VEXDREN-2710 file (C-alpha; in Angstrom, 1 decimal):
% VEXDREN-2710
k/r/px/py/pz
1/MET/69.2/113.2/76.7
2/ASN/71.4/110.2/75.6
3/GLU/68.4/108.0/75.8
4/ASN/66.8/110.0/73.1
5/ILE/69.9/109.5/70.9
6/ALA/69.7/105.8/71.5
7/LYS/66.0/105.7/70.5
8/PHE/66.8/107.7/67.3
9/LEU/69.6/105.2/66.4
10/ASP/67.2/102.4/66.8
11/ASP/64.8/104.1/64.3
12/TYR/67.8/104.9/62.0
13/MET/68.7/101.2/61.8
14/ARG/65.2/100.3/60.7
15/ASN/65.7/102.4/57.6
16/PRO/66.9/100.0/54.9
17/ASP/68.8/102.7/52.9
18/PRO/69.0/106.0/54.9
19/GLN/71.4/107.7/52.4
20/TYR/72.7/109.9/55.2
21/ALA/75.2/109.6/58.0
22/VAL/74.7/110.4/61.7
23/MET/77.3/112.5/63.6
24/LEU/78.0/112.2/67.4
25/THR/80.0/115.1/68.8
26/GLY/81.3/116.0/72.2
27/ARG/84.5/116.9/74.0
28/TRP/87.3/114.4/74.4
29/GLY/86.6/111.9/77.1
30/CYS/82.9/112.8/77.5
31/GLY/81.8/109.2/76.7
32/LYS/81.0/109.2/73.0
33/THR/82.7/105.8/72.3
34/PHE/81.3/104.4/75.6
35/PHE/77.8/105.4/74.6
36/VAL/78.1/103.8/71.2
37/ASN/79.6/100.5/72.6
38/GLN/76.7/100.4/75.2
39/TRP/74.2/101.0/72.4
40/LEU/75.7/98.3/70.2
41/LYS/75.1/95.7/72.9
42/THR/71.4/96.3/72.5
43/LEU/71.5/96.2/68.7
44/GLU/69.8/93.0/67.3
45/VAL/72.4/91.2/65.2
46/SER/71.5/88.0/63.3
47/ASP/73.1/84.9/64.7
48/GLU/72.3/82.7/61.6
49/ASP/75.3/80.7/60.4
50/ARG/74.5/79.4/56.9
51/GLU/77.8/78.5/55.2
52/GLU/76.8/80.0/51.8
53/VAL/76.1/83.4/53.3
54/ILE/78.3/86.1/54.8
55/TYR/76.5/87.9/57.7
56/LEU/77.9/91.3/58.2
57/LYS/78.1/92.6/61.8
58/PRO/78.5/96.2/63.0
59/ILE/82.0/97.4/62.1
60/TYR/83.9/99.8/64.4
61/VAL/87.0/101.7/63.1
62/SER/89.1/104.1/65.2
63/LEU/90.8/106.5/62.8
64/TYR/93.2/107.6/65.6
65/GLY/96.7/107.8/64.1
66/MET/95.8/106.4/60.7
67/SER/97.5/108.0/57.8
68/SER/96.0/106.2/54.7
69/LEU/92.8/104.6/53.4
70/ALA/94.8/101.3/53.1
71/GLU/94.9/101.2/56.9
72/ILE/91.2/101.7/57.2
73/LYS/90.5/99.0/54.6
74/THR/92.8/96.6/56.4
75/GLU/90.9/97.1/59.7
76/ILE/87.6/96.6/57.9
77/ASP/88.9/93.6/56.1
78/ARG/90.0/92.1/59.4
79/LYS/86.4/92.3/60.7
80/VAL/84.5/91.0/57.6
81/ASN/86.9/88.5/56.1
82/PRO/85.3/85.1/55.9
83/PHE/88.5/83.6/57.2
84/TYR/87.7/85.4/60.5
85/TYR/84.0/85.1/60.4
86/SER/83.6/81.5/59.2
87/LYS/84.0/78.3/61.1
88/THR/86.9/76.2/59.8
89/ALA/84.7/73.5/58.3
90/LYS/82.9/76.0/56.1
91/MET/85.8/78.2/55.2
92/LEU/86.5/76.6/51.8
93/LYS/82.9/76.7/50.6
94/THR/82.7/80.4/51.6
95/ALA/85.9/81.2/49.9
96/ALA/84.8/79.4/46.7
97/LYS/81.5/81.3/46.7
98/PHE/83.3/84.6/46.8
99/ALA/86.4/83.6/44.8
100/SER/86.1/86.6/42.5
101/LYS/86.3/88.9/45.4
102/ILE/89.1/87.2/47.3
103/VAL/92.8/87.5/46.9
104/PHE/94.6/84.5/48.4
105/LYS/98.0/85.1/50.0
106/THR/98.9/81.3/50.4
107/ASP/97.8/78.0/48.9
108/LEU/95.2/75.9/50.5
109/THR/95.9/72.2/51.1
110/VAL/92.7/70.1/51.4
111/ASP/92.5/66.4/51.9
112/GLU/89.9/64.0/50.4
113/ASP/87.6/64.7/53.3
114/ARG/87.7/68.4/52.4
115/ASP/89.4/69.2/55.7
116/ILE/91.9/72.0/55.6
117/LYS/95.4/70.8/56.5
118/ALA/97.3/74.0/56.1
119/SER/96.7/77.6/57.2
120/ALA/95.4/80.1/54.7
121/SER/94.8/83.8/54.5
122/GLY/92.9/85.9/52.2
123/SER/91.8/89.4/51.6
124/LEU/88.4/90.4/50.4
125/ASP/87.7/93.1/47.8
126/ILE/85.6/94.7/50.5
127/MET/84.4/97.7/48.6
128/SER/83.1/95.5/45.8
129/LEU/81.5/93.2/48.4
130/PHE/79.7/96.1/50.1
131/GLU/78.4/97.5/46.8
132/SER/76.9/94.1/46.0
133/ASP/73.2/93.4/46.3
134/SER/73.9/89.7/46.3
135/GLU/71.7/87.6/48.5
136/GLU/74.9/86.0/49.8
137/VAL/75.7/89.2/51.8
138/LYS/73.3/89.8/54.6
139/GLY/73.3/91.2/58.1
140/THR/73.8/94.6/59.6
141/ARG/75.2/97.2/57.3
142/PHE/76.5/99.5/60.0
143/ILE/79.9/101.1/60.3
144/VAL/81.3/103.5/62.9
145/PHE/84.2/105.9/62.1
146/ASP/85.5/107.2/65.5
147/ASP/88.1/109.8/66.2
148/ILE/87.7/111.7/63.0
149/GLU/89.6/114.6/64.3
150/ARG/92.6/112.5/65.3
151/THR/93.5/111.1/61.9
152/PHE/96.4/112.1/59.6
153/ILE/94.5/111.2/56.4
154/PRO/93.7/114.3/54.3
155/MET/90.2/115.3/55.2
156/ASN/88.8/115.4/51.7
157/ILE/90.1/111.9/51.0
158/LEU/88.7/110.5/54.2
159/LEU/85.3/112.1/53.9
160/GLY/85.0/110.9/50.2
161/PHE/85.7/107.4/51.5
162/ILE/83.0/107.7/54.2
163/ASN/80.6/109.1/51.7
164/PHE/81.1/105.9/49.5
165/PHE/79.4/103.9/52.3
166/VAL/76.5/106.3/52.6
167/GLU/75.7/106.7/48.9
168/ARG/76.7/103.4/47.3
169/CYS/76.7/100.7/49.9
170/LYS/73.4/101.4/51.7
171/PHE/75.3/101.5/54.9
172/HIS/74.2/103.1/58.2
173/VAL/77.2/105.3/59.0
174/LEU/78.0/106.8/62.4
175/ILE/80.7/109.4/62.6
176/ILE/82.2/110.2/66.1
177/GLY/84.5/113.1/67.0
178/ASP/85.1/116.4/68.6
179/GLU/84.5/118.8/65.7
180/SER/85.8/121.7/67.9
181/LYS/89.3/120.3/67.3
182/LEU/89.1/120.7/63.5
183/LYS/90.8/123.8/62.2
184/GLY/91.5/125.7/59.0
185/ASP/91.0/123.8/55.7
186/ASN/90.0/120.6/57.5
187/LEU/87.1/122.4/59.2
188/LYS/85.9/123.9/55.9
189/ILE/86.0/120.6/54.1
190/TYR/84.2/118.9/57.0
191/SER/81.5/121.6/57.1
192/ASP/80.8/121.1/53.4
193/PHE/80.7/117.4/53.8
194/LYS/78.4/117.7/56.8
195/GLU/75.9/119.9/54.9
196/LYS/75.7/117.3/52.2
197/THR/76.0/113.9/53.9
198/VAL/75.2/114.2/57.7
199/GLY/71.5/114.0/58.2
200/ARG/71.4/114.3/62.0
201/GLN/73.9/115.4/64.6
202/PHE/73.8/114.9/68.3
203/GLU/76.0/116.0/71.2
204/ILE/76.7/113.3/73.8
205/VAL/76.2/114.4/77.4
206/PRO/78.5/112.5/79.9
207/ASP/76.4/109.8/81.6
208/VAL/78.5/109.4/84.7
209/ASP/76.0/107.0/86.4
210/ALA/76.1/104.4/83.6
211/ALA/79.9/104.9/83.0
212/LEU/80.7/104.5/86.7
213/ASP/78.6/101.3/87.0
214/SER/80.4/99.9/84.0
215/TYR/83.9/100.8/85.4
216/ILE/83.0/99.2/88.7
217/GLU/81.9/96.0/87.0
218/ASP/84.6/95.8/84.3
219/TYR/87.6/96.6/86.6
220/GLY/86.4/94.9/89.8
221/PHE/86.9/98.0/91.9
222/ASP/87.4/97.7/95.7
223/LYS/84.3/97.5/97.9
224/PHE/85.1/101.0/99.2
225/ILE/84.8/102.5/95.8
226/ARG/81.5/100.8/95.2
227/LYS/80.3/102.2/98.6
228/GLU/81.4/105.7/97.6
229/ARG/79.5/105.7/94.3
230/GLU/77.2/108.7/94.9
231/TYR/80.1/110.7/96.4
232/ILE/82.2/109.9/93.3
233/ILE/79.4/111.3/91.1
234/ARG/79.2/114.5/93.2
235/CYS/83.0/115.0/93.0
236/PHE/83.1/114.3/89.2
237/ARG/80.3/116.8/88.6
238/ALA/82.1/119.4/90.7
239/THR/85.1/119.2/88.4
240/THR/82.9/120.5/85.5
241/TYR/85.2/118.9/83.0
242/ASN/83.0/115.9/82.1
243/ASN/85.9/113.7/81.1
244/LEU/84.8/110.2/81.7
245/ARG/88.0/108.7/80.3
246/LEU/89.9/110.6/82.9
247/LEU/87.6/109.5/85.7
248/ARG/88.1/105.9/84.7
249/GLN/91.9/106.4/84.9
250/CYS/91.6/108.1/88.2
251/LEU/89.5/105.4/89.8
252/TYR/91.7/102.7/88.4
253/ASP/94.7/104.4/90.0
254/PHE/92.9/105.0/93.3
255/ASN/91.9/101.4/93.3
256/GLU/95.6/100.5/93.0
257/VAL/96.4/102.7/96.0
258/LEU/93.7/100.9/98.0
259/ARG/95.4/97.6/97.2
260/GLU/98.4/98.7/99.2
261/PHE/96.3/98.7/102.4
262/PRO/94.8/95.8/104.3
263/LYS/91.0/95.7/104.0
264/LYS/90.7/96.2/107.8
265/LYS/92.8/99.4/107.6
266/ILE/90.5/100.8/104.9
267/ARG/87.4/100.0/107.0
268/GLU/88.9/101.5/110.1
269/ASN/90.0/104.7/108.3
270/GLU/87.1/105.2/105.8
271/VAL/86.9/108.9/106.8
272/ILE/90.5/109.5/105.6
273/PHE/90.1/107.5/102.4
274/HIS/86.8/109.4/101.7
275/CYS/88.7/112.6/101.7
276/LEU/91.6/111.2/99.7
277/LEU/89.2/110.0/97.0
278/SER/87.8/113.5/96.5
279/SER/91.3/114.9/96.2
280/PHE/92.3/112.3/93.7
281/ILE/89.3/113.1/91.4
282/ALA/89.9/116.9/91.7
283/VAL/93.7/116.7/91.2
284/TYR/93.3/114.4/88.1
285/ALA/90.8/116.8/86.6
286/GLU/92.7/120.0/87.3
287/TYR/96.1/118.6/86.4
288/ASN/94.8/117.6/83.0
289/ASN/93.2/121.0/82.4
290/ALA/95.5/123.4/80.6
291/GLU/94.2/126.4/82.6
292/ASN/95.0/125.0/86.0
293/HIS/97.8/122.5/85.2
294/ASP/100.7/124.6/86.2
295/THR/99.1/125.7/89.5
296/ILE/98.4/122.1/90.5
297/ALA/101.8/120.8/89.4
298/LYS/103.4/123.4/91.7
299/TRP/100.8/123.3/94.4
300/ASN/103.4/123.2/97.2
301/ARG/104.5/126.7/96.2
302/ALA/101.4/128.2/94.6
303/PHE/99.1/127.4/97.5
304/LEU/101.5/128.5/100.2
305/GLU/102.1/131.9/98.4
306/TYR/98.3/132.3/98.0
307/ASN/97.7/131.4/101.6
308/ALA/100.4/133.8/102.7
309/SER/98.8/136.9/101.1
310/LEU/96.9/139.1/103.5
311/LYS/94.2/140.0/101.0
312/LYS/92.9/137.0/99.1
313/ASP/92.8/137.6/95.3
314/GLU/89.5/136.4/94.0
315/ASN/91.1/135.9/90.6
316/ASN/93.9/133.7/92.0
317/VAL/93.7/130.2/90.6
318/CYS/94.1/128.6/94.1
319/CYS/91.2/130.7/95.3
320/LYS/89.0/129.6/92.4
321/ILE/89.9/126.0/92.9
322/GLU/89.2/126.2/96.6
323/LYS/85.8/127.7/96.0
324/LYS/85.0/125.2/93.2
325/TYR/85.3/122.3/95.7
326/LYS/84.0/124.0/98.8
327/GLU/80.7/122.1/98.8
328/ILE/82.5/118.8/98.4
329/SER/84.9/119.7/101.3
330/ASP/82.1/120.6/103.7
331/GLY/81.9/118.0/106.4
332/ASN/85.2/116.3/105.6
333/ILE/88.1/116.3/108.0
334/TYR/90.4/117.3/105.2
335/PRO/89.4/119.6/102.3
336/VAL/89.6/118.6/98.7
337/THR/92.6/120.9/98.3
338/PHE/94.4/119.7/101.4
339/TYR/98.0/120.7/100.9
340/THR/99.5/117.3/101.8
341/PHE/97.1/115.3/99.6
342/VAL/97.5/117.5/96.5
343/ASN/101.3/117.4/96.7
344/GLU/101.3/113.6/97.2
345/ILE/98.9/112.9/94.4
346/VAL/100.9/115.1/92.0
347/SER/104.1/113.2/93.0
348/PHE/102.1/110.0/92.4
349/LEU/101.1/111.2/88.9
350/THR/104.4/112.6/87.8
351/LYS/107.0/110.4/89.6
352/GLY/105.1/107.2/90.5
353/CYS/105.7/107.9/94.2
354/SER/103.5/105.9/96.7
355/VAL/101.1/107.8/98.9
356/LYS/101.0/105.0/101.4
357/GLY/103.4/106.4/103.9
358/THR/101.7/109.8/104.0
359/ILE/98.2/108.3/104.5
360/GLU/99.4/105.9/107.2
361/ALA/100.8/108.9/109.1
362/LEU/97.3/110.3/109.3
363/PHE/95.9/107.1/110.9
364/PRO/95.1/107.4/114.6
365/THR/98.2/106.2/116.4
366/LYS/96.2/104.4/119.0
367/ARG/93.5/102.1/117.5
368/ILE/90.7/101.4/120.0
369/ASN/87.6/99.3/119.6
370/HIS/84.9/101.4/118.1
371/THR/82.6/100.9/121.0
372/ILE/80.3/103.8/120.1
373/GLN/80.2/103.0/116.5
374/SER/79.6/99.3/117.2
375/LYS/76.7/100.2/119.4
376/PHE/74.9/102.4/116.8
377/ASP/76.1/101.3/113.4
378/GLY/73.0/99.3/112.9
379/TYR/70.6/101.3/115.1
380/PHE/67.8/101.1/112.6
381/TYR/67.5/97.4/113.1
382/LEU/67.3/97.6/116.9
383/SER/64.1/97.4/118.9
384/ASP/63.1/100.5/120.8
385/ASP/64.0/98.9/124.2
386/GLU/67.5/97.9/123.0
387/PHE/68.1/101.2/121.3
388/ASN/67.1/103.2/124.4
389/LYS/69.3/101.0/126.6
390/ARG/72.3/101.6/124.4
391/TYR/71.6/105.3/124.1
392/ASP/71.4/105.6/127.9
393/GLU/74.7/103.8/128.3
394/VAL/76.5/106.1/126.0
395/GLU/75.0/109.2/127.4
396/LYS/75.9/108.1/131.0
397/ASP/79.5/107.2/130.0
398/LEU/79.8/110.6/128.3
399/LEU/78.5/112.6/131.2
400/ASP/80.6/110.6/133.7
401/GLY/83.7/111.5/131.8
402/LYS/84.5/107.8/131.0
403/ILE/84.9/108.7/127.3
404/GLN/88.2/110.5/126.9
405/ASP/89.4/109.4/123.5
406/GLY/88.8/112.0/120.8
407/ASN/87.5/109.6/118.3
408/GLN/84.9/108.2/120.7
409/LEU/83.9/111.6/122.0
410/GLY/83.3/112.8/118.4
411/ALA/81.3/109.7/117.5
412/ALA/79.2/109.8/120.7
413/ILE/78.3/113.5/120.2
414/SER/77.6/113.1/116.6
415/TYR/75.3/110.2/117.1
416/LEU/73.4/112.0/119.9
417/GLY/72.9/115.0/117.6
418/LEU/71.8/112.8/114.7
419/PHE/69.2/111.0/116.7
420/ASP/67.7/114.3/117.8
421/ALA/67.7/115.7/114.3
422/MET/65.9/112.5/113.1
423/GLN/63.4/112.7/115.9
424/VAL/64.6/109.2/117.1
425/HIS/65.6/110.4/120.6
426/ARG/65.7/113.9/122.1
427/LEU/69.0/115.4/123.2
428/ARG/68.3/117.2/126.4
429/ALA/69.5/120.7/126.9
430/GLU/71.3/119.9/130.2
431/THR/73.1/117.0/128.4
432/LEU/74.3/119.4/125.7
433/ASN/75.6/121.9/128.3
434/SER/77.4/119.1/130.2
435/ILE/79.0/118.0/126.9
436/LYS/80.3/121.5/126.4
437/GLU/81.8/121.6/129.9
438/LEU/83.4/118.2/129.3
439/LEU/85.1/119.3/126.1
440/ASP/86.5/122.4/127.8
441/VAL/88.0/120.3/130.5
442/ARG/89.4/117.8/128.0
443/LEU/91.1/120.6/126.1
444/SER/92.7/122.0/129.3
445/GLN/94.3/118.7/129.9
446/ILE/96.4/118.8/126.7
447/ASN/99.5/120.9/126.9
448/ASP/101.4/119.8/123.7
449/MET/100.5/121.2/120.3
450/LYS/101.1/117.9/118.4
451/GLU/98.9/116.1/120.9
452/LEU/96.2/118.7/120.6
453/LEU/96.2/118.5/116.9
454/LYS/96.0/114.7/117.1
455/PHE/93.1/115.0/119.4
456/LYS/91.4/117.5/117.1
457/ASN/91.9/115.2/114.1
458/SER/90.7/112.1/116.1
459/PHE/87.6/114.0/117.3
460/SER/86.8/115.1/113.7
461/TYR/87.4/111.6/112.5
462/GLY/84.9/110.2/115.0
463/TYR/82.4/113.0/114.5
464/ASN/82.4/112.6/110.7
465/TYR/82.3/108.8/110.9
466/VAL/78.5/109.3/111.4
467/ARG/77.0/109.8/108.0
468/ARG/74.5/112.6/108.3
469/SER/71.8/113.8/105.9
470/ALA/72.3/117.3/104.7
471/ASP/68.7/118.0/105.5
472/ASN/69.2/117.3/109.2
473/GLU/70.2/120.3/111.3
474/LEU/72.0/118.8/114.2
475/PRO/71.6/120.5/117.6
476/THR/75.3/119.8/118.2
477/LYS/76.3/122.1/115.3
478/ALA/76.7/125.2/117.4
479/LEU/78.6/123.2/120.0
480/LEU/81.0/121.9/117.4
481/GLU/81.7/125.4/116.1
482/ASP/82.4/126.6/119.7
483/PHE/84.7/123.6/120.2
484/GLN/86.6/124.3/117.0
485/ASN/87.1/127.9/118.1
486/ALA/88.2/126.8/121.5
487/ILE/90.8/124.5/119.9
488/SER/92.1/127.3/117.7
489/MET/92.5/129.5/120.8
490/ARG/94.2/126.7/122.7
491/LEU/96.6/126.0/119.8
492/SER/97.6/129.7/119.8
493/SER/98.7/129.4/123.4
494/LEU/100.8/126.2/122.9
495/CYS/104.4/126.0/121.6
496/ASP/105.3/124.5/118.3
497/GLU/108.7/122.7/117.9
498/ARG/110.5/125.8/116.8
499/GLN/109.2/127.9/119.7
500/THR/110.3/125.2/122.1
501/ILE/113.8/125.4/120.7
502/LEU/113.9/129.2/120.8
503/ARG/112.9/129.2/124.4
504/ASN/115.6/126.7/125.3
505/LEU/118.3/127.6/122.8
506/THR/121.6/125.6/123.1
507/ASP/124.5/124.8/120.9
508/GLU/123.0/121.3/120.5
509/ASN/119.6/122.3/119.2
510/VAL/120.2/125.7/117.4
511/GLY/121.0/123.9/114.1
512/MET/117.6/122.2/114.2
513/LEU/116.0/125.6/113.5
514/SER/117.2/125.5/109.9
515/GLU/116.3/121.9/109.5
516/LEU/112.7/122.6/110.5
517/GLU/112.2/125.1/107.7
518/ASP/111.1/122.6/105.0
519/GLU/109.1/120.4/107.4
520/SER/105.3/120.6/107.6
521/TYR/103.8/122.6/110.4
522/PRO/101.9/120.4/112.9
523/ASP/98.5/121.2/111.4
524/HIS/99.8/120.4/107.8
525/SER/98.6/123.7/106.5
526/ARG/102.0/124.9/105.4
527/SER/105.7/124.5/106.1
528/TYR/107.6/126.1/109.0
529/SER/109.1/128.5/106.5
530/LEU/105.8/130.3/106.2
531/VAL/105.0/130.6/109.9
532/PRO/106.2/133.8/111.7
533/ALA/109.2/132.8/113.8
534/PHE/109.5/135.4/116.5
535/GLU/106.0/137.0/116.8
536/LYS/105.3/135.3/120.1
537/GLU/108.8/135.4/121.6
538/ASN/110.1/137.6/124.4
539/ALA/113.0/139.7/123.2
540/ALA/114.8/139.8/126.5
541/MET/114.6/136.0/127.0
542/LEU/115.8/135.4/123.5
543/PHE/118.7/137.8/124.0
544/ASP/119.8/135.8/127.1
545/GLU/119.6/132.6/125.1
546/ILE/121.7/134.0/122.3
547/CYS/124.3/135.3/124.7
548/ARG/124.8/131.8/126.2
549/LEU/125.6/130.3/122.8
550/SER/129.1/129.7/121.7
551/ASN/130.5/131.6/118.7
552/LYS/129.6/128.6/116.5
553/GLY/126.1/128.6/117.9
554/ARG/125.6/132.3/117.1
555/TYR/126.7/131.7/113.5
556/GLU/124.2/128.8/113.2
557/PHE/121.5/131.1/114.6
558/ARG/122.5/133.6/111.9
559/ASN/122.3/130.9/109.2
560/PHE/118.8/130.2/110.4
561/LEU/117.8/133.9/110.0
562/GLU/119.2/134.0/106.5
563/THR/117.4/130.8/105.6
564/HIS/114.0/131.7/107.1
565/TYR/113.8/135.2/105.7
566/LYS/115.3/134.1/102.4
567/LEU/117.8/136.9/102.3
568/GLY/119.0/137.6/98.8
569/ALA/115.9/136.2/97.2
570/ARG/112.7/138.0/96.2
571/VAL/109.5/137.2/98.0
572/ASP/106.1/138.7/97.8
573/TYR/104.6/137.4/101.0
574/TRP/106.8/139.3/103.5
575/GLU/103.9/141.4/105.0
576/LYS/102.0/138.4/106.5
577/TYR/104.8/136.0/107.5
578/TYR/107.7/138.3/108.2
579/LYS/106.3/141.7/109.3
580/PRO/104.8/140.2/112.6
581/ASP/108.4/139.4/113.7
582/ALA/109.7/143.0/113.2
583/GLU/108.9/144.5/116.6
584/ILE/110.6/141.6/118.6
585/LEU/113.6/141.6/116.3
586/GLU/114.1/145.4/116.6
587/ARG/114.2/145.0/120.4
588/LEU/116.6/142.1/120.1
589/LEU/118.8/144.2/117.7
590/ASP/119.0/147.1/120.2
591/MET/120.1/144.8/123.0
592/LEU/122.8/143.0/120.8
593/LYS/124.2/146.4/119.7
594/ALA/124.5/147.5/123.3
595/ILE/126.4/144.4/124.4
596/SER/128.6/144.1/121.3
597/GLN/130.5/147.2/122.3
598/SER/132.1/145.3/125.1
599/LYS/132.9/142.2/123.0
600/GLY/136.2/141.7/121.2
601/GLY/138.0/139.0/119.3
602/VAL/136.1/136.2/117.6
603/LYS/133.2/136.6/119.9
604/GLY/132.9/140.2/119.0
605/LEU/132.9/139.3/115.4
606/SER/130.1/136.8/115.9
607/TYR/128.0/139.5/117.4
608/ARG/128.8/142.1/114.7
609/ASP/127.9/139.6/111.9
610/LEU/124.7/138.7/113.7
611/ILE/123.8/142.4/114.0
612/LYS/124.4/142.9/110.2
613/THR/122.1/139.9/109.4
614/LEU/119.4/141.2/111.8
615/ASP/119.5/144.6/110.1
616/ASN/118.9/142.9/106.7
617/VAL/116.1/140.7/108.3
618/ILE/114.3/143.7/109.7
619/ASN/114.4/145.5/106.3
620/ARG/113.0/142.3/104.8
621/CYS/110.2/142.3/107.5
622/TYR/109.2/145.8/106.3
623/GLY/109.5/144.9/102.6
624/ARG/112.5/147.1/102.1
625/LYS/114.7/144.2/100.7
END
């Protein structure tokens, strides 16, 4: 569509005296000024340099923040004044030619060779000059008035000034602005002016392809950003906000983030930076959108509360944002709305905090040579014999159990599935079954939740390293889904850090329960404060652990209960994250009441205070407090 506008402007410029202005509209940041600047580069401008003639060139004026016509005239004067246009040697002759239209601010000192020995400044009577039909004024009579809605000049005065160029100066006039921002009297005055003076009006459609190419060239963006060009366009379109100015700012800032990492680290962790890039684009868009700003700014709380509700509210802002970017998130190891990324980017935006530490924590802790990737990265250049040799080597190592690293397992399986989908090499059914058995064995060997999550992320990292076409239905898709379900089941059987403490409770570690509350859960989906604490515990075992604590230890355990269940504060998500604990805590309470009868002194007090707190906690679990 913008190409048609450019063609019209070319035709418009061929009209020697159009007697009407052209209006370009569009939302802020949609690329109106960018479009005009790109079009001006194609405009043929005379490069003649005869000293007795002033050659006008296209004049661009931003009205943003201007409060008087004098400011506009000063800006125009700066661009057409012969003391700016002319070469030093011809300045005096040009000035003499237009002496009647120049007001000198200093004296000129000229020697006998007519060389200027002192500086001089002058101001043209530009309005008289523009009205002139003199042969000494040639060139392109074209002026752009941008940001018409952002000026403080009274609208009737401003539009009268613009109309002067249209009707009396034979100028081609281009007005740029977001007319939706004009209100009240300004809108009425503008509408009357448009009916009389504006001959054609066009709405600029954001041209993200051209804008992105320009940003990459102008700002010298990192090679990674250049490589992600098509993905950036997809992400930008998913935002639906069409603000190219914001995209430029986002990519510039993301490029600065990349500068904090060695090139090698970026190459090794492209999958993570790929996900981070999409989160950057989405967060910048949503944070600068009035409708979603508050939710993104407080994502650490808003998303956790949304995630805590049993029944997802389709009208919840978090739900809408998740759905909005679902297609972009598909296939990524971290979704666009990844809790950690969004929080870090908001801190980066509002506080200038670096995201480097958080991103580095996601890097595989053990970097190995990408043997699988190095074998197949350039597979399309290999001969059939060499390709088959490498394929057979990887398949054999896989089936022999020699590939244990999650990253390498993911990459090997993904490549084998890709080659089958592309009809390059068939993946045998028996091989597929053997891979499934291999993954089951590998999972059974991991008995620590953090290690399992690292393996899961590493596997996903390797699997997603292989860029796949959306048109290819990989035969490994069902296997991957089964594997992910198996990981979820395995995770549910393993202890997190809090469970480990509760099952080995001592005076030395009981205080760590409260410290864990604000820490991120191992899968980074939420904090420990929003994970049921006792759902999987054995009441009798927990009772024994509490009884072995000192009086101080029991009070620290009581402090943990008050902190975790937020006693005294109002919460709306008790049903999902507190209620599952109720049954275990009720059994624990009965046991503590029974033993407290025989306890006296300070110890008895510690039991009675703990019982009171447990009563309040159980009420909270049922939503009664």
